[in-house]
C-alpha positions as CSV (number, residue, x, y, z in Angstrom):
1,M,1.5,21.6,-25.6
2,K,-1.2,22.2,-28.5
3,T,-4.0,20.4,-26.9
4,L,-3.6,22.8,-23.7
5,A,-3.4,25.6,-25.9
6,I,-7.0,24.8,-27.0
7,S,-8.3,24.0,-23.9
8,I,-7.3,27.6,-22.7
9,T,-8.4,29.5,-25.3
10,C,-11.7,28.0,-26.6
11,S,-15.1,28.9,-25.3
12,L,-15.8,27.4,-21.9
13,S,-19.5,27.2,-22.9
14,T,-18.7,25.1,-25.8
15,L,-17.2,22.3,-23.6
16,L,-20.1,22.0,-21.0
17,F,-23.7,20.7,-21.4
18,T,-26.0,23.2,-22.8
19,S,-29.1,21.3,-21.9
20,A,-30.3,19.0,-19.0
21,A,-30.6,15.4,-19.7
22,P,-33.3,13.6,-18.0
23,A,-33.3,12.9,-14.5
24,Q,-31.3,9.7,-14.2
25,Q,-30.2,9.1,-10.6
26,E,-31.9,8.4,-7.3
27,P,-30.6,10.4,-4.6
28,I,-27.4,9.9,-2.8
29,R,-28.3,8.0,0.6
30,L,-26.4,9.3,3.5
31,T,-26.1,7.0,6.6
32,F,-25.1,7.9,10.1
33,D,-24.1,4.5,11.9
34,M,-23.7,4.9,15.8
35,H,-22.9,1.4,17.4
36,V,-21.9,0.2,21.0
37,D,-18.7,-1.6,21.4
38,P,-18.0,-4.2,24.1
39,A,-17.2,-3.2,27.7
40,P,-14.0,-4.3,29.3
41,N,-15.1,-7.7,30.9
42,N,-13.0,-7.2,34.0
43,L,-14.8,-4.1,35.1
44,P,-16.3,-4.3,38.5
45,M,-20.3,-4.1,38.1
46,P,-20.7,-0.6,39.2
47,A,-18.0,0.6,36.5
48,K,-20.1,-1.4,33.8
49,I,-23.2,0.3,34.8
50,G,-21.6,3.5,35.0
51,L,-20.3,2.8,31.1
52,Y,-23.8,1.5,30.4
53,E,-25.4,4.8,31.7
54,E,-22.6,7.0,29.8
55,R,-23.4,5.4,26.8
56,T,-27.1,5.7,26.9
57,D,-26.5,9.6,27.7
58,N,-24.4,9.9,24.7
59,M,-27.0,8.3,22.4
60,A,-29.8,10.6,24.0
61,W,-27.5,13.8,23.0
62,V,-26.9,12.5,19.4
63,L,-30.9,12.1,18.8
64,D,-31.5,15.3,20.4
65,Q,-29.7,16.6,17.6
66,T,-30.9,14.4,14.7
67,E,-34.6,14.0,15.5
68,P,-35.5,17.8,14.8
69,L,-34.0,17.5,11.6
70,N,-35.6,13.9,11.0
71,I,-32.3,11.9,10.4
72,P,-32.5,8.3,11.1
73,I,-29.6,6.5,12.8
74,S,-28.2,3.1,12.0
75,F,-27.7,1.6,15.5
76,L,-26.0,-1.4,16.1
77,S,-25.3,-2.9,19.4
78,T,-23.4,-5.4,21.5
79,G,-25.0,-8.0,23.6
80,W,-23.8,-6.6,27.0
81,Y,-25.5,-3.3,26.5
82,M,-28.7,-4.9,25.7
83,E,-28.5,-7.1,28.6
84,F,-28.2,-4.2,31.0
85,L,-31.1,-2.4,28.9
86,Q,-33.3,-5.6,29.8
87,G,-32.3,-5.5,33.1
88,A,-33.2,-2.0,33.8
89,G,-36.8,-2.2,32.2
90,A,-39.0,-0.6,29.3
91,A,-39.3,2.6,31.3
92,A,-35.5,3.3,31.9
93,P,-33.6,5.5,29.7
94,G,-31.9,2.7,27.9
95,A,-34.9,1.5,26.4
96,V,-36.6,4.8,25.9
97,V,-33.2,5.9,23.9
98,L,-33.9,2.5,21.7
99,R,-37.3,3.1,20.9
100,R,-36.5,6.7,19.8
101,L,-33.8,5.5,17.5
102,Y,-36.2,3.1,15.7
103,D,-39.3,5.1,15.9
104,S,-37.8,7.9,14.3
105,G,-37.0,5.8,11.3
106,G,-33.8,4.3,12.3
107,Q,-32.7,0.7,12.5
108,I,-31.3,-1.7,15.2
109,G,-28.7,-4.3,14.5
110,S,-25.9,-6.4,16.3
111,H,-22.1,-5.4,16.3
112,T,-19.5,-7.7,18.0
113,H,-15.9,-7.9,18.3
114,S,-15.1,-11.3,20.0
115,E,-16.9,-11.4,23.0
116,Y,-19.5,-14.2,24.1
117,R,-21.9,-14.6,26.8
118,A,-20.4,-17.0,29.8
119,G,-23.0,-15.9,32.2
120,P,-25.2,-13.1,33.3
121,F,-23.2,-9.9,32.7
122,D,-20.3,-11.9,31.7
123,W,-18.8,-11.0,28.3
124,P,-15.4,-12.4,27.8
125,D,-13.4,-12.8,24.4
126,V,-13.0,-16.0,22.7
127,V,-9.4,-17.5,22.6
128,G,-7.0,-16.7,20.0
129,A,-6.4,-14.3,17.1
130,N,-8.1,-16.3,14.7
131,P,-10.7,-18.6,16.5
132,P,-12.3,-21.4,14.8
133,L,-15.8,-20.6,13.2
134,S,-17.6,-22.4,16.0
135,D,-16.6,-20.0,18.5
136,C,-17.1,-17.3,16.2
137,R,-20.5,-18.6,15.6
138,R,-21.2,-18.8,19.4
139,S,-20.2,-14.9,19.5
140,W,-22.4,-14.0,16.9
141,Q,-25.5,-16.1,18.2
142,D,-25.0,-14.7,21.7
143,N,-25.0,-11.1,20.7
144,V,-27.6,-11.3,18.2
145,D,-29.8,-13.2,20.5
146,W,-29.3,-10.1,23.5
147,V,-30.2,-7.7,20.8
148,N,-33.1,-9.2,20.2
149,N,-33.8,-9.7,23.9
150,G,-33.2,-5.8,24.3
151,I,-35.9,-5.1,21.5
152,L,-38.2,-7.4,23.1
153,A,-37.7,-5.7,26.5
154,A,-38.0,-2.2,25.2
155,Y,-41.3,-2.9,23.4
156,T,-42.5,-5.0,26.2
157,G,-42.7,-8.1,23.9
158,S,-44.4,-6.3,21.1
159,P,-42.0,-5.2,18.7
160,P,-43.3,-3.1,15.9
161,A,-41.9,-5.7,13.5
162,A,-40.4,-9.2,13.4
163,L,-37.0,-9.6,15.1
164,S,-35.6,-11.1,11.9
165,E,-36.8,-7.8,10.1
166,I,-35.5,-5.2,12.5
167,N,-32.6,-7.0,13.6
168,N,-30.8,-7.5,10.1
169,C,-27.8,-5.7,9.7
170,K,-24.4,-7.1,11.1
171,G,-21.2,-6.0,11.9
172,A,-18.4,-7.9,13.5
173,H,-14.6,-8.3,14.0
174,L,-14.9,-12.0,13.8
175,P,-14.4,-14.4,11.7
176,K,-11.2,-13.3,10.4
177,T,-11.5,-14.9,6.8
178,E,-14.3,-13.3,4.5
179,A,-15.3,-16.9,3.4
180,D,-16.4,-17.7,7.0
181,Y,-18.1,-14.2,7.5
182,H,-20.0,-15.4,4.3
183,T,-21.0,-18.4,5.8
184,L,-22.4,-16.9,9.2
185,M,-24.3,-14.4,7.2
186,M,-26.2,-17.0,5.3
187,E,-26.6,-19.1,8.5
188,F,-28.2,-16.2,10.4
189,G,-30.2,-14.8,7.4
190,I,-28.8,-11.4,7.4
191,T,-28.7,-9.8,4.5
192,V,-26.9,-6.3,5.5
193,R,-23.4,-5.7,6.4
194,E,-22.2,-2.6,8.6
195,P,-19.7,-0.5,6.7
196,G,-16.0,-1.2,7.8
197,P,-13.7,-3.4,5.9
198,E,-14.3,-1.4,2.5
199,E,-12.6,1.5,4.0
200,D,-9.4,0.0,2.6
201,Y,-10.2,1.9,-0.7
202,Y,-9.6,5.2,1.0
203,G,-5.9,4.1,0.9
204,T,-5.6,3.6,-2.6
205,F,-7.7,6.6,-4.0
206,G,-8.0,9.1,-0.9
207,H,-12.1,8.6,-0.7
208,H,-14.3,5.8,0.2
209,I,-16.5,3.6,-1.8
210,W,-19.9,5.6,-2.9
211,H,-21.8,2.4,-4.2
212,P,-23.0,-0.7,-2.2
213,F,-22.4,-4.1,-3.5
214,R,-22.1,-7.6,-2.8
215,P,-18.7,-8.7,-1.7
216,S,-16.4,-11.6,-3.1
217,T,-15.1,-14.0,-0.6
218,A,-11.7,-13.8,-2.2
219,N,-11.6,-10.2,-1.8
220,Y,-14.0,-8.0,0.0
221,M,-13.8,-5.1,-2.2
222,A,-14.6,-7.0,-5.3
223,E,-17.9,-7.9,-6.3
224,D,-19.9,-11.3,-6.4
225,L,-23.2,-11.0,-7.4
226,S,-23.9,-14.1,-5.8
227,A,-22.9,-13.1,-2.2
228,P,-25.9,-13.4,0.3
229,F,-25.6,-10.1,1.7
230,V,-25.4,-6.4,0.5
231,Q,-22.1,-4.6,1.7
232,V,-23.0,-0.6,2.6
233,T,-20.2,1.7,2.4
234,A,-19.1,4.5,4.7
235,G,-16.1,6.2,6.4
236,P,-14.9,5.7,9.9
237,V,-15.6,7.8,13.1
238,I,-16.8,11.3,12.5
239,G,-14.3,14.0,13.6
240,E,-11.2,11.7,13.9
241,V,-8.3,11.7,11.9
242,G,-6.0,8.6,12.0
243,V,-5.7,4.9,11.3
244,H,-8.6,3.0,11.1
245,H,-8.7,-0.4,9.7
246,G,-5.2,-0.2,8.9
247,T,-5.7,2.6,6.7
248,N,-5.2,6.1,7.7
249,Q,-8.3,8.4,7.2
250,D,-9.5,12.0,7.7
251,M,-12.9,12.2,9.2
252,S,-12.4,15.6,10.4
253,A,-15.5,18.0,9.6
254,G,-14.0,19.6,6.7
255,A,-12.6,16.3,5.3
256,I,-16.3,15.2,5.3
257,K,-17.5,18.2,3.6
258,N,-14.6,17.9,1.0
259,Q,-15.8,14.1,0.4
260,L,-19.4,15.1,0.2
261,L,-18.7,17.4,-2.6
262,Q,-16.6,14.9,-4.2
263,L,-19.3,12.6,-4.2
264,Y,-22.2,15.2,-5.1
265,F,-19.8,16.2,-8.1
266,N,-19.7,12.7,-9.4
267,W,-23.4,12.2,-8.7
268,R,-24.3,15.2,-10.3
269,H,-22.3,14.3,-13.5
270,A,-24.0,10.9,-13.7
271,D,-27.5,12.4,-13.3
272,R,-26.9,14.9,-16.0
273,S,-25.0,12.7,-18.5
274,A,-27.5,9.9,-18.6
275,A,-25.0,7.6,-17.3
276,P,-26.5,4.3,-16.2
277,Q,-28.5,4.3,-13.0
278,K,-26.5,3.4,-9.6
279,T,-27.4,3.1,-6.0
280,W,-25.1,6.0,-4.6
281,T,-24.2,6.0,-0.8
282,W,-21.8,7.3,1.9
283,G,-21.8,8.3,5.7
284,W,-19.8,8.2,8.9
285,G,-19.5,6.1,11.6
286,S,-19.3,6.7,15.3
287,H,-19.2,4.6,18.6
288,A,-21.4,5.9,21.7
289,H,-18.6,6.4,23.5
290,N,-17.4,9.1,20.9
291,F,-20.0,11.5,21.8
292,D,-18.8,12.4,25.3
293,P,-19.1,15.9,26.3
294,G,-16.4,17.9,24.6
295,S,-15.4,15.5,22.2
296,I,-14.3,15.9,18.6
297,S,-17.1,13.7,17.4
298,R,-19.7,16.2,19.2
299,E,-17.8,19.0,17.5
300,A,-17.9,17.7,14.1
301,L,-21.5,16.6,14.1
302,L,-22.4,20.1,15.3
303,E,-20.7,21.6,12.3
304,V,-21.6,18.9,9.5
305,L,-25.3,18.6,10.1
306,P,-26.2,22.3,9.4
307,W,-23.8,22.5,6.7
308,I,-25.3,19.4,4.9
309,E,-28.9,20.8,5.4
310,T,-28.1,24.2,3.8
311,H,-26.2,22.8,0.7
312,L,-26.9,19.2,0.0
313,R,-29.9,17.9,1.3
314,G,-33.1,17.9,-0.7
315,R,-31.2,19.9,-3.2
316,V,-33.2,19.5,-6.6
317,E,-31.3,19.8,-9.7
318,A,-32.1,20.9,-13.0
319,T,-32.9,17.8,-14.0
320,G,-35.9,17.3,-11.5
321,S,-33.4,15.0,-9.3
322,T,-33.0,15.2,-5.7
323,A,-29.4,15.1,-4.7
324,L,-29.2,13.9,-1.2
325,V,-31.4,12.2,1.4
326,Y,-30.5,10.5,4.7
327,D,-31.1,6.6,4.9
328,T,-30.3,3.5,7.1
329,H,-27.9,0.7,6.1
330,Q,-31.3,-1.3,5.5
331,G,-32.8,1.4,3.7
332,V,-29.6,1.6,1.3
333,A,-29.5,-2.0,0.9
334,A,-33.3,-2.1,0.0
335,A,-32.5,0.6,-2.6
336,Y,-29.7,-1.3,-3.9
337,E,-31.8,-4.6,-4.3
338,T,-34.4,-2.7,-6.0
339,W,-31.7,-1.6,-8.4
340,E,-30.4,-5.0,-8.7
341,A,-33.7,-6.5,-9.7
342,A,-34.2,-3.7,-12.4
343,H,-30.9,-4.4,-13.5
344,P,-29.9,-8.2,-13.4
345,G,-26.3,-9.2,-13.6
346,T,-25.0,-5.7,-13.8
347,S,-22.1,-4.7,-11.9
348,S,-22.8,-2.0,-9.1
349,F,-18.9,-1.8,-7.8
350,S,-15.9,-3.9,-8.1
351,F,-12.4,-3.4,-7.1
352,D,-10.8,-6.2,-8.5
353,S,-6.8,-5.2,-9.0
354,L,-6.3,-3.6,-5.1
355,T,-4.1,-1.0,-7.3
356,Q,-4.3,2.5,-8.6
357,D,-5.3,1.5,-12.1
358,W,-7.1,4.3,-13.4
359,N,-8.7,2.5,-16.1
360,E,-10.5,0.6,-13.6
361,Y,-11.4,3.6,-11.7
362,P,-15.5,4.1,-11.9
363,F,-15.6,7.6,-10.7
364,L,-14.2,11.1,-12.2
365,R,-10.7,11.3,-11.9
366,P,-10.0,14.8,-11.9
367,V,-12.0,15.0,-8.6
368,A,-10.1,12.4,-6.9
369,E,-6.8,14.0,-7.9
370,E,-7.7,17.4,-7.6
371,M,-9.6,17.1,-4.5
372,L,-7.3,14.8,-2.7
373,A,-6.6,15.6,0.9
374,M,-8.2,18.6,0.8
375,A,-10.5,20.0,3.4
376,V,-13.5,22.7,3.4
377,E,-12.6,25.5,5.0
378,A,-15.8,28.1,4.3
379,D,-18.6,28.9,2.6
380,L,-18.2,31.6,0.1
381,S,-20.6,34.1,-1.3
382,L,-19.9,35.0,-4.9
383,G,-23.5,36.1,-6.1
384,A,-26.9,34.5,-6.9
385,G,-26.6,31.2,-8.3
386,I,-22.9,30.5,-7.5
387,N,-22.0,27.7,-5.2
388,A,-18.5,28.0,-3.8
389,F,-16.2,26.6,-1.1
390,S,-12.8,27.5,0.1
391,H,-10.7,24.3,0.5
392,S,-6.9,23.7,1.8
393,D,-4.5,20.7,2.1
394,G,-2.5,22.6,4.7
395,T,-0.3,24.3,2.2
396,D,-2.2,25.3,-0.8
397,A,-5.6,26.9,-0.8
398,A,-8.5,26.1,-3.5
399,V,-11.8,27.0,-4.5
400,S,-14.7,24.7,-5.6
401,L,-17.5,26.2,-7.5
402,W,-20.3,25.7,-9.9
403,T,-23.3,27.3,-11.4
404,D,-26.6,26.2,-12.3
405,G,-27.3,29.3,-14.4
406,S,-25.7,31.1,-17.5
407,N,-22.0,31.3,-17.8
408,V,-20.4,34.2,-15.7
409,T,-16.8,35.3,-14.9
410,V,-15.8,35.4,-11.1
411,D,-13.2,36.9,-9.2
412,L,-11.2,34.6,-6.8
413,S,-8.1,36.8,-6.2
414,A,-9.3,37.5,-2.6
415,Y,-9.4,34.0,-1.8
416,L,-6.2,32.6,-3.6
417,G,-2.5,33.6,-4.7
418,S,-1.9,34.6,-8.2
419,A,-0.5,31.4,-9.5
420,V,-3.3,28.9,-10.1
421,R,-4.9,26.4,-12.1
422,V,-8.3,26.2,-13.3
423,V,-9.3,22.6,-13.7
424,G,-12.5,21.2,-14.9
425,L,-13.8,18.6,-12.5
426,E,-15.7,16.3,-15.2
427,T,-13.7,16.7,-18.1
428,G,-10.1,17.4,-16.5
429,T,-9.6,20.0,-18.7
430,L,-7.1,22.8,-17.9
431,Y,-8.9,26.2,-18.7
432,A,-6.6,28.9,-17.6
433,V,-3.5,29.3,-15.3
434,N,-2.5,32.2,-13.3
435,N,-5.7,34.3,-13.4
436,P,-7.7,34.1,-10.5
437,A,-9.6,37.4,-10.9
438,A,-11.3,36.1,-13.9
439,V,-12.6,32.6,-13.9
440,E,-15.2,31.6,-16.3
441,L,-17.5,29.7,-14.8
442,G,-20.4,27.2,-16.2
443,N,-22.4,24.3,-15.5
444,E,-19.1,22.1,-15.0
445,P,-17.9,22.1,-11.5
446,L,-14.2,24.1,-11.4
447,F,-11.4,23.5,-8.9
448,V,-9.4,26.8,-8.8
449,T,-6.1,25.5,-6.8
450,E,-2.7,26.7,-6.0
451,R,-1.4,23.2,-5.8
452,G,0.8,22.6,-8.8
453,A,0.3,26.2,-10.1
454,S,3.8,27.4,-9.1
455,C,7.2,26.1,-10.9
456,G,9.2,24.8,-8.1
457,S,13.1,24.3,-8.2
458,S,14.5,20.6,-8.9
459,A,16.7,19.2,-6.5
460,S,19.5,16.6,-6.7
461,Y,19.3,13.8,-4.2
462,C,20.5,10.5,-3.3
463,T,24.2,9.2,-4.0
464,A,26.6,8.4,-6.9
465,M,29.2,6.2,-6.7
466,P,32.8,6.6,-8.7
467,N,32.8,5.0,-12.1
468,S,35.8,3.9,-13.9
469,T,37.0,7.3,-14.7
470,G,37.3,8.0,-11.0
471,L,34.5,10.7,-11.4
472,Y,30.8,10.5,-9.8
473,A,28.3,11.0,-12.5
474,T,25.7,13.8,-12.1
475,I,22.2,14.2,-13.5
476,G,20.8,17.7,-14.1
477,R,18.3,19.5,-16.4
478,T,17.9,22.6,-18.6
479,G,15.0,24.3,-19.8
480,S,11.7,24.9,-17.5
481,T,9.4,22.5,-15.3
482,S,6.4,23.8,-17.1
483,V,4.4,21.0,-18.7
484,A,2.8,23.6,-21.0
485,A,6.4,24.9,-22.5
486,N,7.6,21.0,-22.5
487,D,11.1,22.4,-22.9
488,L,12.9,20.0,-20.2
489,V,16.3,18.7,-21.1
490,L,17.7,16.1,-19.2
491,T,21.6,16.0,-18.7
492,A,24.0,13.9,-17.4
493,A,27.6,14.8,-17.1
494,E,31.2,13.1,-16.0
495,A,29.7,9.3,-16.8
496,V,32.2,7.0,-18.9
497,P,32.7,8.2,-22.4
498,S,31.3,6.6,-25.5
499,Q,28.9,4.2,-23.8
500,F,25.2,3.4,-24.1
501,G,22.9,4.7,-21.4
502,I,19.1,5.4,-20.5
503,F,17.5,8.2,-18.6
504,F,14.6,6.9,-16.5
505,Y,12.0,8.3,-14.1
506,G,9.6,7.2,-11.6
507,A,7.1,8.9,-9.1
508,G,8.9,7.9,-5.9
509,S,12.2,8.0,-4.7
510,A,14.6,5.3,-3.5
511,A,18.3,4.7,-2.4
512,L,19.1,1.1,-3.1
513,P,22.1,-0.5,-4.1
514,F,22.2,-1.4,-7.9
515,G,25.3,-2.1,-10.1
516,N,28.2,-0.3,-9.2
517,G,25.8,2.5,-7.5
518,Y,22.6,3.3,-6.3
519,R,18.9,3.5,-7.7
520,C,17.3,6.8,-6.6
521,V,13.9,6.1,-8.4
522,D,11.4,3.8,-6.8
523,L,9.8,1.1,-9.2
524,P,8.1,1.0,-11.1
525,I,10.1,2.9,-13.7
526,Q,9.7,4.8,-17.0
527,R,12.5,4.0,-19.6
528,L,13.4,6.9,-22.3
529,A,15.1,5.9,-25.3
530,V,18.8,4.4,-25.4
531,I,21.3,7.0,-26.0
532,S,25.1,7.4,-26.1
533,T,27.4,9.6,-24.0
534,D,29.7,11.5,-25.8
535,A,33.7,11.6,-26.1
536,V,34.1,13.0,-22.4
537,G,31.1,11.1,-20.7
538,N,28.3,13.7,-21.0
539,A,24.6,12.9,-22.3
540,S,21.3,14.9,-22.8
541,Y,17.7,13.7,-23.7
542,A,14.7,16.2,-24.6
543,L,11.8,14.9,-22.5
544,D,8.6,15.0,-24.7
545,N,5.7,15.1,-21.8
546,T,3.5,14.4,-24.5
547,A,4.8,11.0,-25.4
548,P,5.4,9.1,-22.4
549,P,6.9,5.5,-22.3
550,T,3.5,4.3,-20.7
551,A,0.4,5.7,-19.6
552,S,1.2,5.7,-15.9
553,G,4.2,7.8,-17.0
554,Q,2.0,10.9,-17.8
555,I,3.5,13.9,-16.7
556,T,1.0,16.4,-15.3
557,P,1.0,19.9,-13.7
558,G,1.1,19.5,-10.0
559,T,3.1,16.1,-10.1
560,E,6.4,15.4,-9.0
561,W,9.0,13.0,-10.6
562,Y,12.4,11.5,-9.9
563,F,14.9,11.1,-12.6
564,Q,18.2,9.3,-13.2
565,F,20.7,8.1,-15.9
566,W,22.0,4.6,-16.0
567,F,25.2,3.9,-18.3
568,R,27.3,0.9,-18.7
569,D,31.0,0.9,-17.6
570,P,32.7,-2.2,-18.8
571,P,36.5,-1.2,-17.4
572,A,34.9,-1.0,-14.1
573,G,34.1,-4.8,-13.7
574,G,31.7,-5.7,-11.2
575,S,28.1,-5.3,-12.4
576,Y,29.6,-3.4,-15.6
577,Y,27.2,-0.4,-15.1
578,N,26.7,2.7,-12.7
579,L,24.3,5.4,-12.3
580,T,24.1,9.1,-11.8
581,D,22.5,10.5,-8.3
582,G,19.0,11.5,-8.7
583,L,17.0,14.6,-9.7
584,R,13.6,15.5,-8.1
585,V,11.7,17.7,-10.7
586,P,8.3,19.3,-9.4
587,F,5.9,20.0,-12.7
588,C,3.9,23.1,-13.1
589,P,1.3,24.0,-15.7
């Protein structure tokens, strides 16, 4: 591993920026989405009134936290809530909260599921899982109209701007097809879409999209510069961990901090490296009902807001750029449109393949891979000018750190075990291993992690079937699982003598009937060179991890791969081939 040796032994300072580039990037625009979901229509009127009052009280509590910090809220409402607001009058708490939301720099938009207004305070759902466009249009119209009515009621008929300007952000569960959604956005003249569908990106790369874009009708995560609206991007409900929009996502306080650091590292690198300018954004979602007293969303908000104030908001880089500001969905869209006008025909973001293709990936791969599934557990104090945070994935600990000053050596042995990897988050360079007491730190953010640092044991798994010799062929190994040592030799025993065979491997396990045996490696697989078994049915192959069969088969520290041996077996009949059992191999530095 000559490349690794060079990376470890060369001076860190020669690999990092020695001078700052001119300011290139506008600030990260962080959004706080809060919307009101529909009320169950079968509730009696007193229960609906109680629900309306609870939602109002929760929104007032949120404003009590955000107003002192001048944080704008992107508020979107369903029609039923606004109908109750209108009925209560301009002096009632609902109207007061709405004015506080908007007058403090926030926005007001429309959010719908599948409800329409059948009569006073009567909001049933349209019929069917995939209703016709006409029913979707009615749902949109009723909700947009009643959001407008609520705005008029709160401002006693004199809103601070045209209703079409205020109510210009939409989130909806209908229609189900993206083409119909585009049709309604164009019909209603709404130019900003609430975050939501693009959350699917998290399921592929472990974080959300960090650039707004215009989505395609064929793929709502692919770009179409002619689309009539801007898709703003964010995560789901603050504080919650679980499935949202069909994707399991972690929005706990620690995970939000982790993703904010991931975003910051990407933005910082772009800002310092004179990368093409982009609009950067992220945020979290919430429903008014999420902020009931004692809720996980309340707890997370109270933890996250001061952390952002301390570490990111208003932070000024050496380039002179401001790292992060708060904004609304409409503000993000306006910033994107300004960028778009200055960069006509330029792509902001597009996820065309819908697969984990690192060649298509527009962000820093080391940040995605090293910080995957991590959560920030604590801020660390390591000295003046050093920014540092401890992370954990529940099993392994890590520390992210960087400095804007001169190179310095830091001791992390109090926070990490003796087996660690020191990885540059911009270059992906493995700078050192197993020395947490003397980490050389410069301008490039580092991730010092226990994950993948220890050489775990390989293990057999899956099932072999008897071959024509009556024996069960087995796979094993000699040498180590160290990527740096690069001395692993795959072995097979008790296969059919003097027959061609192939060792192969993949990133996942399986147990599927295949030939006269079982395929123990999930697709796609990496095929190694064709070899032959010897006179007693044994075979071996020296694995060279510097020359994988394809780029997707690159073995790196901290990854786990599954190996198997396929061999011809003409005397057996059937499929005329068989396989060994499987071998799971975790690789370390």
